[in-house]
Backbone as a chain_set.jsonl record, in Angstrom:
{"seq": "MRPGPRTVFIDDRATYQTVQGFGAAWTDSAAYLLHEVAGPRTRERAMHALFTREDGGIGLSFMRIPMGASDIARSRYEQGVADFLHVLDAQGNKLAESSAQLRVK", "coords": {"N": [[-10.633, -4.409, 36.57], [-9.817, -7.701, 37.005], [-6.753, -9.583, 36.726], [-6.26, -12.419, 34.544], [-7.617, -15.276, 32.725], [-9.963, -14.634, 30.076], [-13.265, -14.932, 28.749], [-14.579, -14.894, 25.536], [-17.504, -14.322, 23.82], [-18.976, -15.053, 20.755], [-21.414, -14.104, 18.549], [-22.357, -15.18, 15.635], [-24.559, -14.526, 14.186], [-25.217, -11.931, 14.547], [-24.751, -8.742, 13.117], [-22.788, -5.918, 12.946], [-21.355, -4.101, 11.451], [-20.268, -3.818, 8.05], [-17.463, -5.238, 6.569], [-15.357, -3.852, 4.248], [-12.903, -4.468, 3.225], [-9.362, -5.048, 3.634], [-6.352, -3.239, 4.297], [-3.105, -1.698, 3.73], [-0.177, 0.36, 4.325], [1.653, 1.907, 1.717], [4.728, 2.722, 1.077], [7.062, 5.088, -0.407], [9.564, 3.963, -0.386], [9.063, 1.191, -0.335], [7.786, 0.933, -2.81], [9.877, 1.678, -4.515], [11.761, -0.39, -4.017], [10.353, -2.654, -4.976], [9.905, -1.924, -7.664], [12.377, -1.067, -8.764], [14.497, -2.581, -7.664], [13.844, -5.305, -7.076], [13.589, -8.293, -8.992], [11.642, -9.309, -11.923], [10.275, -11.781, -11.367], [10.365, -11.968, -8.547], [8.973, -9.628, -7.908], [6.443, -10.235, -8.98], [5.734, -12.422, -7.351], [5.622, -11.117, -4.872], [3.482, -9.297, -5.275], [1.43, -11.13, -5.699], [1.376, -12.415, -3.205], [0.591, -10.279, -1.612], [-1.929, -9.344, -2.645], [-3.707, -11.432, -3.172], [-5.596, -14.257, -1.925], [-4.638, -16.694, -2.34], [-2.415, -19.472, -1.93], [-1.489, -18.794, 0.677], [-1.511, -16.027, 0.61], [-2.164, -12.626, 1.74], [-4.335, -11.125, 0.921], [-4.925, -8.272, 0.477], [-7.04, -5.402, 0.051], [-6.979, -2.684, -0.24], [-4.7, 0.061, -0.61], [-2.784, 2.434, 1.111], [-1.234, 5.476, 0.509], [1.264, 7.391, 1.834], [1.119, 10.875, 1.787], [2.944, 12.828, 2.465], [5.454, 13.645, 4.818], [7.501, 10.866, 5.624], [8.916, 8.426, 7.703], [10.465, 6.569, 6.49], [11.231, 7.348, 3.954], [12.763, 7.617, 0.732], [13.85, 9.93, -0.28], [13.839, 13.56, -0.102], [10.673, 15.117, 0.191], [8.594, 16.614, -2.32], [6.013, 18.712, -2.904], [4.427, 16.831, -1.647], [4.788, 14.328, -2.853], [7.146, 11.852, -3.583], [10.065, 12.63, -5.48], [11.221, 10.7, -7.215], [9.234, 9.06, -8.173], [7.382, 7.953, -10.959], [4.873, 9.604, -12.767], [1.877, 8.332, -13.7], [-0.768, 7.709, -16.068], [-4.149, 6.323, -16.078], [-3.911, 4.177, -17.824], [-1.316, 3.446, -17.594], [0.594, 4.944, -18.922], [3.455, 7.014, -19.059], [3.327, 10.179, -17.67], [4.904, 12.129, -16.564], [8.195, 12.586, -15.133], [8.245, 13.19, -12.453], [6.223, 14.511, -9.761], [6.749, 17.177, -9.638], [6.911, 18.078, -12.215], [4.338, 18.329, -13.01], [1.912, 20.702, -12.847], [-0.712, 22.322, -11.16], [-3.08, 24.269, -12.733]], "CA": [[-10.658, -5.719, 35.989], [-8.801, -8.585, 37.588], [-5.984, -10.357, 35.754], [-6.642, -13.81, 34.373], [-8.227, -15.581, 31.428], [-11.271, -14.059, 29.758], [-14.049, -15.674, 27.765], [-15.206, -14.047, 24.528], [-18.624, -14.984, 23.156], [-19.214, -14.499, 19.429], [-22.692, -14.466, 17.938], [-22.16, -14.955, 14.205], [-25.817, -14.075, 13.577], [-25.309, -10.482, 14.738], [-23.882, -7.961, 12.245], [-22.733, -4.526, 13.375], [-20.865, -3.325, 10.327], [-19.757, -4.63, 6.952], [-16.057, -5.005, 6.265], [-15.151, -3.678, 2.813], [-11.626, -5.061, 2.879], [-8.253, -4.72, 4.517], [-5.305, -2.566, 3.548], [-1.813, -1.422, 4.341], [0.494, 1.542, 3.787], [2.592, 1.652, 0.622], [5.659, 3.851, 1.101], [7.889, 5.235, -1.607], [10.67, 3.012, -0.265], [8.559, -0.117, -0.759], [7.559, 1.007, -4.256], [11.195, 1.678, -5.143], [12.348, -1.73, -3.937], [9.649, -3.558, -5.88], [9.996, -1.506, -9.061], [13.743, -0.86, -9.239], [15.478, -3.515, -7.121], [13.38, -6.69, -7.226], [13.439, -8.786, -10.355], [10.244, -9.534, -12.308], [9.69, -12.936, -10.665], [10.192, -11.582, -7.141], [7.893, -8.632, -7.879], [5.187, -10.959, -9.215], [5.426, -13.193, -6.138], [5.233, -10.17, -3.823], [2.125, -8.822, -5.576], [0.531, -12.258, -5.483], [1.274, -12.61, -1.756], [-0.111, -9.145, -1.007], [-3.265, -9.028, -3.131], [-4.584, -12.589, -3.33], [-5.689, -15.155, -0.776], [-4.1, -17.974, -2.793], [-1.083, -19.884, -1.466], [-1.107, -18.077, 1.89], [-1.515, -14.569, 0.422], [-2.941, -11.934, 2.775], [-5.566, -10.618, 0.324], [-5.211, -6.85, 0.689], [-8.01, -4.794, -0.846], [-6.698, -1.257, -0.348], [-3.367, 0.533, -0.254], [-2.719, 3.845, 1.48], [0.058, 6.056, 0.159], [1.513, 8.622, 2.589], [1.308, 12.033, 0.906], [3.707, 13.812, 3.21], [6.673, 13.093, 5.389], [7.51, 9.469, 6.055], [10.206, 8.147, 8.336], [11.246, 5.646, 5.669], [11.253, 7.868, 2.588], [14.064, 7.549, 0.068], [14.374, 11.264, -0.578], [13.004, 14.639, 0.411], [9.415, 15.235, -0.521], [8.25, 17.853, -2.999], [4.576, 18.759, -3.139], [3.769, 15.673, -1.073], [5.069, 13.078, -3.556], [8.594, 11.69, -3.787], [10.475, 13.005, -6.828], [11.611, 9.617, -8.109], [8.074, 8.347, -8.693], [6.867, 8.33, -12.266], [3.451, 9.907, -12.741], [1.263, 7.56, -14.771], [-2.217, 7.818, -16.209], [-4.855, 5.09, -15.753], [-3.459, 3.111, -18.711], [0.084, 3.169, -17.318], [1.481, 5.772, -19.733], [4.182, 7.992, -18.249], [2.982, 11.579, -17.913], [6.023, 12.961, -16.105], [9.168, 11.885, -14.303], [7.94, 13.452, -11.057], [5.087, 15.403, -9.541], [7.189, 18.562, -9.826], [6.697, 18.457, -13.614], [2.903, 18.547, -13.204], [1.47, 21.867, -12.063], [-2.138, 22.624, -11.231], [-3.249, 25.622, -13.282]], "C": [[-9.51, -6.539, 36.576], [-8.044, -9.333, 36.502], [-6.486, -11.797, 35.677], [-7.289, -14.039, 33.031], [-9.614, -14.966, 31.286], [-11.953, -14.933, 28.72], [-14.712, -14.683, 26.834], [-16.294, -14.87, 23.857], [-18.895, -14.286, 21.834], [-20.539, -15.023, 18.908], [-22.576, -14.158, 16.454], [-23.446, -14.584, 13.476], [-25.977, -12.559, 13.674], [-24.3, -9.774, 13.841], [-23.948, -6.504, 12.681], [-22.221, -3.604, 12.275], [-20.306, -4.282, 9.286], [-18.31, -4.256, 6.69], [-15.911, -4.949, 4.747], [-13.868, -4.341, 2.341], [-10.573, -4.643, 3.881], [-7.127, -4.137, 3.69], [-4.042, -2.374, 4.355], [-1.245, -0.153, 3.724], [1.521, 1.115, 2.746], [3.526, 2.848, 0.562], [6.449, 3.937, -0.206], [9.073, 4.275, -1.567], [10.25, 1.618, -0.73], [8.347, -0.141, -2.274], [8.887, 0.964, -5.011], [11.791, 0.278, -5.156], [11.674, -2.699, -4.898], [9.854, -3.204, -7.346], [11.426, -1.492, -9.593], [14.739, -1.931, -8.795], [15.076, -4.97, -7.375], [13.29, -7.062, -8.705], [11.967, -9.074, -10.644], [9.577, -10.684, -11.553], [9.423, -12.613, -9.199], [9.049, -10.597, -6.999], [6.536, -9.312, -8.054], [4.783, -11.761, -7.981], [4.986, -12.28, -5.006], [3.808, -9.664, -4.035], [1.084, -9.914, -5.323], [0.302, -12.476, -3.982], [0.499, -11.483, -1.081], [-1.592, -9.089, -1.377], [-4.173, -10.217, -3.416], [-4.638, -13.37, -2.028], [-5.149, -16.535, -1.14], [-2.719, -18.219, -2.188], [-0.604, -19.087, -0.252], [-1.032, -16.574, 1.741], [-2.432, -13.889, 1.435], [-4.158, -11.202, 2.228], [-5.903, -9.164, 0.607], [-6.183, -6.339, -0.372], [-7.67, -3.342, -1.154], [-5.24, -0.995, -0.02], [-3.451, 2.02, 0.041], [-1.317, 4.334, 1.167], [0.246, 7.334, 0.964], [1.814, 9.779, 1.638], [2.018, 13.162, 1.645], [4.951, 13.14, 3.744], [6.471, 11.654, 5.823], [8.879, 9.189, 6.634], [11.046, 7.156, 7.528], [11.221, 6.057, 4.2], [12.67, 7.778, 2.026], [14.689, 8.917, -0.133], [13.465, 12.304, 0.065], [11.752, 14.748, -0.441], [9.272, 16.595, -1.182], [6.783, 17.777, -3.346], [3.883, 17.485, -2.677], [4.028, 14.351, -1.765], [6.571, 13.008, -3.817], [8.958, 11.94, -5.244], [10.751, 11.828, -7.749], [10.422, 8.887, -8.718], [7.693, 8.854, -10.073], [5.374, 8.574, -12.13], [2.818, 9.246, -13.952], [-0.216, 7.869, -14.87], [-2.831, 6.441, -15.953], [-4.416, 3.912, -16.625], [-1.979, 2.763, -18.509], [1.064, 3.948, -18.163], [2.145, 6.826, -18.861], [3.783, 9.406, -18.656], [4.133, 12.503, -17.554], [6.966, 12.107, -15.282], [8.879, 12.076, -12.825], [6.749, 14.399, -10.958], [5.464, 16.867, -9.769], [6.977, 19.016, -11.26], [5.22, 18.699, -13.916], [2.49, 19.704, -12.299], [-0.02, 22.059, -12.249], [-2.283, 24.048, -11.689], [-4.556, 26.207, -12.841]], "O": [[-8.367, -6.084, 36.623], [-8.619, -9.682, 35.472], [-7.063, -12.319, 36.631], [-7.491, -13.092, 32.271], [-10.339, -14.802, 32.267], [-11.295, -15.591, 27.914], [-15.342, -13.729, 27.29], [-16.042, -15.979, 23.384], [-19.029, -13.063, 21.793], [-20.759, -16.232, 18.835], [-22.686, -12.999, 16.052], [-23.423, -14.351, 12.268], [-26.788, -11.973, 12.957], [-23.129, -10.152, 13.803], [-25.03, -5.924, 12.775], [-22.627, -2.445, 12.196], [-19.921, -5.408, 9.6], [-17.978, -3.074, 6.601], [-16.294, -5.885, 4.045], [-13.762, -4.734, 1.179], [-10.868, -3.96, 4.862], [-6.958, -4.489, 2.522], [-3.925, -2.822, 5.495], [-1.762, 0.35, 2.726], [2.175, 0.082, 2.889], [3.144, 3.895, 0.04], [6.493, 2.992, -0.993], [9.535, 3.821, -2.615], [10.998, 0.945, -1.438], [8.688, -1.119, -2.938], [9.001, 0.287, -6.033], [12.272, -0.186, -6.189], [12.351, -3.482, -5.564], [9.965, -4.097, -8.185], [11.664, -1.862, -10.742], [15.731, -2.165, -9.486], [15.889, -5.769, -7.84], [12.953, -6.233, -9.55], [11.14, -9.083, -9.732], [8.423, -10.562, -11.142], [8.363, -12.953, -8.672], [8.241, -10.709, -6.077], [5.585, -8.989, -7.342], [3.61, -11.774, -7.609], [4.074, -12.624, -4.256], [3.019, -9.606, -3.093], [0.001, -9.65, -4.801], [-0.828, -12.695, -3.546], [-0.179, -11.714, -0.079], [-2.429, -8.816, -0.516], [-5.305, -10.028, -3.862], [-3.817, -13.162, -1.136], [-5.201, -17.452, -0.32], [-1.953, -17.281, -1.965], [0.574, -18.741, -0.17], [-0.541, -15.894, 2.642], [-3.374, -14.507, 1.932], [-4.955, -10.694, 3.017], [-7.045, -8.849, 0.943], [-6.161, -6.773, -1.523], [-8.033, -2.829, -2.212], [-4.621, -1.731, 0.748], [-4.104, 2.773, -0.681], [-0.331, 3.686, 1.516], [-0.53, 8.276, 0.802], [2.682, 9.659, 0.773], [1.697, 14.333, 1.445], [5.436, 12.167, 3.167], [5.411, 11.277, 6.323], [9.889, 9.661, 6.113], [12.213, 6.929, 7.849], [11.193, 5.206, 3.31], [13.65, 7.855, 2.768], [15.912, 9.051, -0.155], [12.458, 11.972, 0.691], [11.779, 14.498, -1.646], [9.765, 17.602, -0.673], [6.361, 16.844, -4.029], [2.863, 17.094, -3.245], [3.528, 13.325, -1.305], [7.186, 13.993, -4.224], [8.239, 11.51, -6.146], [10.537, 11.938, -8.956], [10.592, 8.159, -9.696], [7.687, 10.061, -10.316], [4.684, 7.819, -11.444], [3.169, 9.553, -15.091], [-0.849, 8.244, -13.883], [-2.11, 5.492, -15.644], [-4.539, 2.762, -16.204], [-1.453, 1.88, -19.186], [2.259, 3.654, -18.137], [1.493, 7.457, -18.029], [3.884, 9.785, -19.823], [4.311, 13.549, -18.179], [6.593, 11.041, -14.793], [9.228, 11.217, -12.015], [6.329, 15.003, -11.945], [4.602, 17.697, -10.057], [6.871, 20.216, -11.512], [4.889, 19.225, -14.978], [2.716, 19.653, -11.09], [-0.532, 21.969, -13.365], [-1.681, 24.952, -11.109], [-4.878, 27.339, -13.202]]}, "num_chains": 1, "name": "protein.A"}
């Protein structure tokens, strides 16, 4: 292929796959900063900017959480989840201080 400008033709009538949404990675460091460091107003603005398309938000649909080593982790991992994270149920009730307190039987 020779260097130089290229022309891209888009046929908006052709569909090859459906996009379900867009996502990003959510590290324990990011969760810590939003939950423990940022104030309520800053946290609300960050969530709004991440998960809505209003006011220039990027409209994320999905979040991926690394379940192993991460180069920007706050602490050493235990059983794939950082110890400082609170384990919550679907209603937001705290089940344990860390994954180490929950054991699969």
